[in-house]
DRENDO-1510 file (C-alpha; in Angstrom, 1 decimal, always signed):
<recs>
REC; n; res; u; v; w
REC; 1; MET; -51.3; +6.8; +3.5 .
REC; 2; THR; -47.6; +9.0; +3.5 .
REC; 3; ASN; -47.6; +9.0; +7.2 .
REC; 4; SER; -45.5; +7.4; +9.4 .
REC; 5; PHE; -46.9; +4.8; +12.2 .
REC; 6; SER; -46.7; +7.5; +14.7 .
REC; 7; SER; -48.8; +10.1; +13.1 .
REC; 8; ARG; -51.3; +7.7; +12.4 .
REC; 9; ARG; -51.6; +6.3; +15.7 .
REC; 10; MET; -52.8; +10.0; +16.7 .
REC; 11; LEU; -55.5; +9.8; +14.8 .
REC; 12; ALA; -57.2; +7.8; +16.7 .
REC; 13; TRP; -58.5; +10.3; +18.9 .
REC; 14; THR; -60.7; +11.8; +15.7 .
REC; 15; ALA; -61.4; +8.4; +13.7 .
REC; 16; PRO; -64.8; +7.1; +15.4 .
REC; 17; VAL; -65.3; +4.1; +16.9 .
REC; 18; ALA; -68.0; +2.1; +15.6 .
REC; 19; LEU; -70.4; +1.1; +19.0 .
REC; 20; ALA; -71.7; -2.0; +19.2 .
REC; 21; LEU; -75.4; -2.9; +19.5 .
REC; 22; THR; -77.1; -2.7; +22.9 .
REC; 23; ALA; -80.3; -4.2; +21.9 .
REC; 24; LEU; -81.1; -8.0; +23.1 .
REC; 25; ALA; -83.4; -9.9; +21.4 .
REC; 26; PRO; -85.7; -11.6; +23.4 .
REC; 27; ALA; -84.8; -15.4; +24.4 .
REC; 28; LEU; -81.4; -16.3; +23.8 .
REC; 29; PRO; -80.2; -19.2; +23.4 .
REC; 30; ALA; -78.2; -20.2; +26.6 .
REC; 31; GLN; -74.0; -19.8; +26.2 .
REC; 32; ALA; -72.1; -22.2; +27.5 .
REC; 33; ALA; -71.2; -22.3; +31.1 .
REC; 34; ALA; -68.6; -20.9; +32.6 .
REC; 35; LYS; -66.0; -22.8; +34.3 .
REC; 36; PRO; -64.1; -22.3; +37.1 .
REC; 37; THR; -62.3; -19.0; +37.4 .
REC; 38; PRO; -58.1; -19.6; +35.6 .
REC; 39; THR; -55.1; -20.0; +37.8 .
REC; 40; VAL; -52.7; -17.7; +35.0 .
REC; 41; THR; -49.4; -18.7; +34.9 .
REC; 42; ALA; -46.1; -16.5; +35.5 .
REC; 43; GLY; -45.9; -16.6; +31.6 .
REC; 44; PRO; -48.0; -15.8; +29.6 .
REC; 45; VAL; -48.7; -18.3; +26.5 .
REC; 46; ASP; -50.0; -17.3; +23.1 .
REC; 47; LYS; -53.6; -19.2; +22.1 .
REC; 48; ASP; -54.2; -19.9; +26.0 .
REC; 49; LEU; -57.5; -19.2; +26.3 .
REC; 50; ASN; -58.0; -20.7; +30.1 .
REC; 51; GLY; -55.0; -19.5; +31.9 .
REC; 52; ASP; -53.5; -23.0; +32.3 .
REC; 53; GLY; -50.2; -21.9; +30.4 .
REC; 54; LEU; -51.2; -24.4; +27.6 .
REC; 55; ALA; -52.2; -23.1; +23.4 .
REC; 56; ASP; -55.9; -23.7; +22.8 .
REC; 57; LEU; -57.7; -24.1; +19.7 .
REC; 58; VAL; -60.2; -22.4; +18.1 .
REC; 59; ALA; -62.0; -23.2; +14.5 .
REC; 60; VAL; -65.1; -21.2; +13.5 .
REC; 61; GLY; -67.9; -23.0; +12.1 .
REC; 62; GLY; -70.8; -23.1; +9.7 .
REC; 63; PRO; -71.0; -25.0; +6.2 .
REC; 64; GLY; -68.6; -26.2; +4.5 .
REC; 65; THR; -66.4; -27.1; +7.7 .
REC; 66; GLY; -68.0; -30.0; +9.6 .
REC; 67; LEU; -68.8; -28.5; +12.3 .
REC; 68; GLY; -72.3; -26.5; +13.4 .
REC; 69; SER; -72.1; -23.3; +13.3 .
REC; 70; GLY; -70.4; -20.7; +15.4 .
REC; 71; VAL; -67.1; -20.6; +17.6 .
REC; 72; TRP; -65.5; -23.5; +18.6 .
REC; 73; SER; -63.0; -23.7; +21.9 .
REC; 74; ALA; -60.9; -26.9; +22.6 .
REC; 75; LEU; -58.7; -26.8; +25.5 .
REC; 76; GLY; -55.1; -28.2; +24.7 .
REC; 77; VAL; -54.2; -31.3; +26.9 .
REC; 78; LYS; -50.8; -31.8; +28.6 .
REC; 79; SER; -48.7; -34.8; +28.9 .
REC; 80; ARG; -48.5; -36.4; +32.0 .
REC; 81; LYS; -44.6; -36.9; +31.9 .
REC; 82; THR; -43.4; -33.7; +29.8 .
REC; 83; GLY; -46.3; -31.2; +31.9 .
REC; 84; VAL; -46.2; -29.5; +27.7 .
REC; 85; GLY; -48.6; -29.7; +25.3 .
REC; 86; THR; -49.2; -32.7; +23.0 .
REC; 87; GLY; -51.4; -31.4; +20.4 .
REC; 88; GLN; -54.4; -33.1; +21.4 .
REC; 89; VAL; -57.2; -31.4; +22.6 .
REC; 90; GLN; -60.8; -31.7; +24.8 .
REC; 91; THR; -62.6; -33.0; +22.8 .
REC; 92; PRO; -65.7; -32.8; +22.3 .
REC; 93; ALA; -64.6; -28.7; +21.4 .
REC; 94; THR; -66.9; -26.2; +23.0 .
REC; 95; ASN; -69.7; -24.1; +20.8 .
REC; 96; ILE; -68.6; -20.5; +22.4 .
REC; 97; GLY; -70.4; -18.2; +19.0 .
REC; 98; LEU; -74.0; -18.9; +20.4 .
REC; 99; ARG; -75.0; -15.6; +20.7 .
REC; 100; GLY; -73.6; -14.3; +17.7 .
REC; 101; ASN; -70.9; -11.2; +16.4 .
REC; 102; GLY; -73.3; -8.7; +18.5 .
REC; 103; PHE; -74.0; -6.6; +15.1 .
REC; 104; GLY; -75.8; -9.9; +12.6 .
REC; 105; GLY; -79.2; -8.4; +14.5 .
REC; 106; THR; -79.7; -12.4; +14.8 .
REC; 107; TYR; -77.9; -13.0; +17.9 .
REC; 108; SER; -77.0; -16.6; +16.4 .
REC; 109; ALA; -74.3; -18.5; +15.9 .
REC; 110; ALA; -74.8; -18.3; +12.3 .
REC; 111; GLU; -73.7; -15.1; +12.3 .
REC; 112; PHE; -70.1; -16.4; +12.5 .
REC; 113; ASP; -70.9; -18.3; +8.9 .
REC; 114; GLY; -68.0; -17.8; +6.3 .
REC; 115; GLY; -66.0; -15.3; +9.4 .
REC; 116; GLN; -62.2; -16.1; +10.2 .
REC; 117; VAL; -61.2; -16.0; +13.7 .
REC; 118; ILE; -58.3; -15.2; +15.6 .
REC; 119; THR; -57.4; -14.9; +19.4 .
REC; 120; GLY; -55.8; -11.8; +21.0 .
REC; 121; ARG; -55.6; -9.2; +24.1 .
REC; 122; PHE; -57.9; -7.1; +21.6 .
REC; 123; PHE; -59.2; -5.2; +24.3 .
REC; 124; GLY; -56.2; -4.8; +25.8 .
REC; 125; GLY; -56.9; -6.7; +28.9 .
REC; 126; THR; -54.8; -10.1; +29.9 .
REC; 127; GLU; -57.6; -12.6; +29.0 .
REC; 128; GLN; -57.5; -13.8; +25.2 .
REC; 129; ASP; -60.3; -11.8; +23.3 .
REC; 130; PHE; -61.9; -13.2; +19.9 .
REC; 131; LEU; -61.9; -11.3; +16.7 .
REC; 132; VAL; -64.3; -12.4; +13.5 .
REC; 133; TYR; -63.0; -11.2; +10.4 .
REC; 134; TYR; -65.4; -11.5; +6.4 .
REC; 135; PRO; -63.4; -12.1; +4.1 .
REC; 136; GLY; -66.7; -11.8; +2.2 .
REC; 137; GLY; -71.1; -12.3; +2.5 .
REC; 138; ALA; -72.9; -9.7; +3.9 .
REC; 139; TYR; -70.3; -8.5; +6.0 .
REC; 140; ALA; -67.4; -8.7; +3.8 .
REC; 141; GLY; -64.4; -6.4; +4.7 .
REC; 142; GLY; -65.2; -5.8; +8.6 .
REC; 143; GLY; -65.5; -8.3; +11.0 .
REC; 144; ALA; -65.8; -7.4; +15.8 .
REC; 145; VAL; -64.1; -8.6; +18.4 .
REC; 146; ILE; -65.6; -10.2; +21.2 .
REC; 147; LYS; -64.2; -9.8; +24.8 .
REC; 148; GLY; -63.2; -13.6; +26.2 .
REC; 149; ALA; -63.7; -14.3; +29.7 .
REC; 150; GLY; -60.8; -16.4; +30.2 .
REC; 151; ASP; -61.9; -19.7; +30.4 .
REC; 152; GLY; -61.8; -20.7; +27.3 .
REC; 153; THR; -65.2; -18.8; +26.5 .
REC; 154; MET; -66.3; -15.5; +25.4 .
REC; 155; LEU; -68.4; -13.2; +27.2 .
REC; 156; ASP; -72.3; -12.4; +25.6 .
REC; 157; PRO; -71.3; -9.3; +22.9 .
REC; 158; VAL; -73.2; -7.0; +24.6 .
REC; 159; SER; -71.9; -3.1; +25.1 .
REC; 160; GLY; -68.9; -3.0; +27.0 .
REC; 161; ASN; -68.0; -6.7; +25.6 .
REC; 162; GLN; -67.6; -6.3; +21.6 .
REC; 163; ALA; -67.2; -3.8; +19.1 .
REC; 164; ASN; -67.5; -3.4; +15.3 .
REC; 165; ILE; -64.2; -3.6; +13.0 .
REC; 166; SER; -65.5; -1.0; +10.4 .
REC; 167; PRO; -64.2; -2.1; +6.9 .
REC; 168; ASP; -63.1; +1.1; +5.6 .
REC; 169; TYR; -60.3; +0.7; +8.5 .
REC; 170; LEU; -59.2; -2.1; +6.6 .
REC; 171; LEU; -58.6; -1.0; +2.9 .
REC; 172; ASP; -55.3; -1.4; +0.6 .
REC; 173; ALA; -54.0; +2.1; -0.8 .
REC; 174; ASN; -56.2; +0.1; -4.1 .
REC; 175; GLY; -59.5; +0.2; -2.0 .
REC; 176; ASN; -59.6; -4.1; -1.4 .
REC; 177; SER; -60.0; -5.5; +1.8 .
REC; 178; PRO; -57.8; -8.4; +2.7 .
REC; 179; LEU; -58.2; -11.6; +1.8 .
REC; 180; THR; -57.2; -13.0; +5.3 .
REC; 181; LEU; -55.9; -11.4; +8.4 .
REC; 182; VAL; -53.9; -12.9; +11.4 .
REC; 183; ASN; -52.8; -11.5; +14.6 .
REC; 184; GLY; -49.5; -9.0; +14.0 .
REC; 185; TYR; -48.9; -8.6; +17.3 .
REC; 186; THR; -46.8; -5.6; +18.1 .
REC; 187; ALA; -44.2; -6.4; +15.2 .
REC; 188; ASP; -43.9; -2.6; +14.0 .
REC; 189; GLY; -42.0; -2.1; +17.5 .
REC; 190; VAL; -44.7; +0.5; +18.4 .
REC; 191; ASP; -47.4; -1.3; +21.4 .
REC; 192; SER; -50.6; +0.4; +21.4 .
REC; 193; GLY; -51.8; -1.9; +24.1 .
REC; 194; ILE; -53.7; -3.5; +21.2 .
REC; 195; PRO; -52.1; -6.7; +19.0 .
REC; 196; ASP; -51.7; -5.1; +15.1 .
REC; 197; LEU; -53.1; -7.2; +12.1 .
REC; 198; ILE; -51.8; -8.7; +9.5 .
REC; 199; GLY; -53.2; -9.5; +6.1 .
REC; 200; ILE; -53.2; -10.7; +2.0 .
REC; 201; SER; -55.1; -8.3; -0.1 .
REC; 202; GLY; -54.8; -7.2; -3.9 .
REC; 203; ASP; -56.2; -7.6; -6.6 .
REC; 204; ALA; -55.9; -8.6; -10.3 .
REC; 205; THR; -55.2; -5.4; -11.9 .
REC; 206; ASN; -52.6; -4.1; -9.4 .
REC; 207; GLY; -51.2; -7.4; -7.9 .
REC; 208; TYR; -51.7; -8.8; -4.2 .
REC; 209; ARG; -49.5; -7.9; -1.1 .
REC; 210; LEU; -49.4; -8.4; +2.4 .
REC; 211; GLY; -50.7; -5.6; +4.1 .
REC; 212; TYR; -49.5; -4.2; +7.6 .
REC; 213; HIS; -52.9; -2.8; +9.6 .
REC; 214; PRO; -51.6; -1.0; +13.1 .
REC; 215; SER; -54.1; -0.6; +16.0 .
REC; 216; PHE; -54.7; +3.0; +17.5 .
REC; 217; GLY; -55.1; +1.4; +20.8 .
REC; 218; ALA; -58.9; +1.4; +21.4 .
REC; 219; ALA; -60.8; -2.7; +20.4 .
REC; 220; GLY; -61.5; -2.5; +17.0 .
REC; 221; LEU; -59.7; +0.9; +15.6 .
REC; 222; TYR; -57.5; +0.5; +13.3 .
REC; 223; PHE; -56.4; +3.0; +10.1 .
REC; 224; GLY; -53.5; +3.1; +7.8 .
REC; 225; THR; -53.0; +0.4; +5.9 .
REC; 226; THR; -48.9; +0.0; +5.1 .
REC; 227; THR; -48.3; -2.0; +2.2 .
REC; 228; LEU; -45.7; -4.4; +2.6 .
REC; 229; ASN; -43.0; -4.9; -0.2 .
REC; 230; ASN; -42.3; -8.5; +0.3 .
REC; 231; SER; -41.8; -11.1; -2.0 .
REC; 232; THR; -43.4; -14.6; -1.1 .
REC; 233; PRO; -41.3; -17.1; +0.6 .
REC; 234; THR; -40.2; -18.9; -3.0 .
REC; 235; GLY; -39.7; -15.2; -4.9 .
REC; 236; GLY; -43.0; -14.9; -6.6 .
REC; 237; SER; -45.5; -12.2; -6.2 .
REC; 238; ASP; -48.6; -14.0; -6.0 .
REC; 239; TRP; -49.7; -13.4; -2.9 .
REC; 240; GLN; -53.6; -14.7; -3.7 .
REC; 241; ASN; -52.1; -18.3; -3.2 .
REC; 242; TRP; -50.9; -18.2; +0.1 .
REC; 243; SER; -52.6; -18.6; +3.2 .
REC; 244; ILE; -50.8; -17.1; +6.7 .
REC; 245; ALA; -50.9; -18.3; +10.0 .
REC; 246; SER; -49.3; -16.3; +13.8 .
REC; 247; THR; -48.2; -17.1; +16.7 .
REC; 248; GLU; -45.9; -15.3; +19.4 .
REC; 249; THR; -43.1; -16.9; +21.0 .
REC; 250; THR; -40.0; -15.8; +23.1 .
REC; 251; SER; -38.3; -15.2; +20.4 .
REC; 252; GLY; -40.9; -13.0; +19.3 .
REC; 253; VAL; -43.8; -12.8; +16.0 .
REC; 254; ALA; -43.9; -16.0; +13.5 .
REC; 255; LEU; -45.5; -16.4; +10.6 .
REC; 256; PHE; -46.1; -19.6; +8.9 .
REC; 257; LEU; -46.6; -19.5; +5.5 .
REC; 258; ARG; -48.6; -22.1; +3.0 .
REC; 259; ASN; -49.3; -22.7; -0.8 .
REC; 260; ALA; -52.2; -25.4; -1.1 .
REC; 261; THR; -51.0; -25.7; -4.7 .
REC; 262; THR; -47.6; -26.7; -4.8 .
REC; 263; GLY; -47.6; -27.8; -1.0 .
REC; 264; ASP; -45.0; -25.4; +0.0 .
REC; 265; LEU; -44.6; -24.5; +3.8 .
REC; 266; TYR; -42.7; -22.0; +5.3 .
REC; 267; LEU; -42.2; -20.0; +8.2 .
REC; 268; TRP; -41.1; -16.4; +9.1 .
REC; 269; THR; -39.1; -16.1; +13.0 .
REC; 270; GLY; -38.2; -12.5; +13.8 .
REC; 271; VAL; -41.1; -10.7; +12.0 .
REC; 272; THR; -40.3; -6.8; +12.8 .
REC; 273; MET; -41.9; -4.3; +10.3 .
REC; 274; VAL; -39.9; -1.9; +9.5 .
REC; 275; ASP; -41.9; +1.3; +8.0 .
REC; 276; ASN; -40.3; +3.1; +5.0 .
REC; 277; GLY; -42.6; +6.3; +5.8 .
REC; 278; ASP; -44.5; +6.6; +2.3 .
REC; 279; GLY; -47.3; +3.9; +3.3 .
REC; 280; THR; -44.8; +1.0; +2.6 .
REC; 281; GLY; -43.0; -1.5; +4.4 .
REC; 282; THR; -41.5; -4.0; +4.9 .
REC; 283; LEU; -41.4; -7.6; +6.8 .
REC; 284; THR; -38.1; -8.6; +8.5 .
REC; 285; HIS; -37.7; -12.2; +9.4 .
REC; 286; THR; -35.0; -15.2; +8.5 .
REC; 287; GLN; -36.8; -17.8; +6.6 .
REC; 288; TYR; -37.0; -21.7; +6.9 .
REC; 289; GLN; -38.7; -23.8; +5.1 .
REC; 290; VAL; -40.7; -25.8; +7.2 .
REC; 291; ALA; -41.9; -28.9; +4.5 .
REC; 292; ALA; -41.8; -29.8; +0.7 .
REC; 293; ASN; -45.0; -31.6; -0.3 .
REC; 294; TRP; -46.9; -30.5; +2.7 .
REC; 295; ASN; -50.8; -31.3; +2.7 .
REC; 296; THR; -50.3; -30.9; -1.1 .
REC; 297; GLY; -54.2; -29.2; -2.6 .
REC; 298; VAL; -55.9; -30.1; +0.5 .
REC; 299; ALA; -58.6; -28.0; +1.8 .
REC; 300; ILE; -57.8; -26.8; +5.5 .
REC; 301; SER; -60.6; -24.9; +6.8 .
REC; 302; THR; -58.8; -23.4; +10.2 .
REC; 303; LEU; -54.5; -23.0; +10.2 .
REC; 304; GLN; -54.3; -22.2; +13.7 .
REC; 305; ALA; -49.9; -21.4; +14.8 .
REC; 306; ALA; -49.5; -21.6; +18.0 .
REC; 307; ASP; -46.1; -22.8; +20.7 .
REC; 308; ILE; -48.3; -26.0; +21.3 .
REC; 309; ASN; -45.5; -27.9; +23.0 .
REC; 310; ALA; -43.1; -25.1; +24.7 .
REC; 311; ASP; -40.4; -25.4; +22.8 .
REC; 312; SER; -40.3; -22.0; +21.6 .
REC; 313; THR; -40.4; -23.3; +17.7 .
REC; 314; PRO; -43.6; -22.8; +16.4 .
REC; 315; ASP; -46.2; -25.3; +15.6 .
REC; 316; LEU; -49.2; -26.2; +13.6 .
REC; 317; TRP; -53.0; -26.9; +14.1 .
REC; 318; THR; -55.6; -28.0; +11.2 .
REC; 319; VAL; -58.7; -28.4; +11.3 .
REC; 320; LEU; -60.1; -29.6; +8.0 .
REC; 321; PRO; -63.3; -29.4; +5.7 .
REC; 322; ASN; -64.4; -32.9; +7.5 .
REC; 323; GLY; -64.5; -31.1; +10.7 .
REC; 324; THR; -61.3; -33.4; +11.9 .
REC; 325; TYR; -58.5; -31.7; +13.3 .
REC; 326; ARG; -54.3; -32.3; +13.9 .
REC; 327; ALA; -51.8; -30.8; +15.0 .
REC; 328; TYR; -48.3; -30.8; +13.4 .
REC; 329; LEU; -45.2; -30.3; +16.0 .
REC; 330; ILE; -41.9; -29.0; +14.5 .
REC; 331; SER; -38.5; -29.3; +15.5 .
REC; 332; GLY; -35.1; -29.1; +13.6 .
REC; 333; LEU; -35.4; -26.1; +11.5 .
REC; 334; SER; -32.3; -26.0; +9.5 .
REC; 335; ASN; -31.5; -23.2; +6.9 .
REC; 336; SER; -30.1; -26.1; +4.8 .
REC; 337; GLY; -33.3; -28.2; +4.2 .
REC; 338; THR; -36.6; -29.2; +5.6 .
REC; 339; ALA; -37.6; -28.8; +9.3 .
REC; 340; THR; -38.9; -32.1; +10.9 .
REC; 341; VAL; -43.0; -32.9; +11.1 .
REC; 342; THR; -44.8; -35.3; +13.4 .
REC; 343; ALA; -47.7; -35.1; +12.9 .
REC; 344; THR; -50.7; -36.4; +15.5 .
REC; 345; ARG; -53.9; -38.4; +15.0 .
REC; 346; ALA; -56.4; -37.2; +13.4 .
REC; 347; GLN; -59.6; -37.1; +15.3 .
REC; 348; ARG; -62.9; -35.0; +15.9 .
REC; 349; LEU; -63.2; -31.6; +17.0 .
REC; 350; ALA; -66.4; -32.1; +18.2 .
</recs>
């Protein structure tokens, strides 16, 4: 597609928005009890689900994750000494996905099986919402956004609280759906009120690339993927071998990039999407090598980025297929060597 971002976003008013199912099945499973209304802090923190100023952890469950089907929410723990996040979370985590994704038709936690769940203000409000994307399976290439309640849980996925994401809206120039998606915030400098997305897509014939998916100011509506010409952090084109996780700090959008086979872990800070106006673009950034031989060959079911300890440097949470989580606090970023990575003790999430 050769349109500029601004012209593509004008198409939002003519593109159909998929409507959520409104019929409720009888005897819905009980949802997690609502917590007291949170006191919102003056400075919003990315991944803060309950407004207490701390980043929180979200993981999808199901087969191969060590967690039951659904979406698991665990609120961050504050240090009594420093007043910032420690990397630990309140356990056991709460399953907030008991009523399903709103379009699968079963109204069960199993509707999240095989999905990827990320957070962001995907309805344009003040609360952190939940976006589930399916790289494969029955819902391959599509997904949904569900409103957050502002207390670490999600609202019932009924009309008004949920919006579908059509697979057609996320295809790259060769008709491929993303292998993965993360929050792109407003890396292109155009604030529609809804975060954009960044993904990896491609095929063996045409190769794999990063892609930028601009929002059109309505929940679940993305249109016109921009192919990004960035090489991998090590200078290659094998994007299918990399996983990504994003967050936003006081210095802007940040992106972790991990190659599980080699153990390479990199961080891009100050990420900005530059549009070439011809359907292609580039992510400008400052690159740091965080670690070498980091969890080499280790399967990670959830990789979540956040500024856990409020030092303006992005950190990581991992959740392994055995259901344990661990935080990795990052400091000492350097242009001439690897960073300092402090790992917390692994613990059961639920």
